[in-house]
C-alpha angles and dihedrals in degrees: 000000000000112000128208114262117230114232133214120299092034106129093225089070089066096046122104110238121250115239115262108241103162120065104189142127090286092058091045090053092047089051092050091048091049090051091049090048092049092049093047090052090047092239131145096214141022131185123209091244088064090065093044099266119119096213133131091246134114140161130215133186121187095156092118095041122131092196124113112241140141130225142179121192117196091339096310136086105230117185111276092238089062095055101037132126090039127200116206118192120183094359118195109196123199125186114236124208104281143117119281113243134202119222134164109249135189131194131213089225091054102047118199092008119113132169144169113266127188114218138160110267096222132043143164119218130192112203145145124243124229090280093051096253111148120236141176119215125189114191146150141195119028092348091059092042093052093051092047090050093053 
């Protein structure tokens, strides 16, 4: 089900997300709905705050991306189509030694507004998937940028 996207000035966009502790059918449905919402809006990422929920949860999908980036999930490099769309609960992002890059970004909660943003090019992120399984992702380029944005 496609959910309404919250726009700028809504207080939920400034709230820190609550840690996800329950990995059940409700979370799986919320994750699926967030993915459907992101796809309908033609986005590559969506945070729970953007649909009015202050949770440490986001989704990303770079499966159709033309950008050049690298990734390693749990020490392996599975094909992108097997890991996308990706659900990240309780993400803990760490900057890796890399150059900072500038890229023009947009946000589904700030339609028609774009701006240059400086971010580290490479990160590692510890997270849990929608079933609660822990993972470690190392990535760079647009993949890293998308996760940092969300």
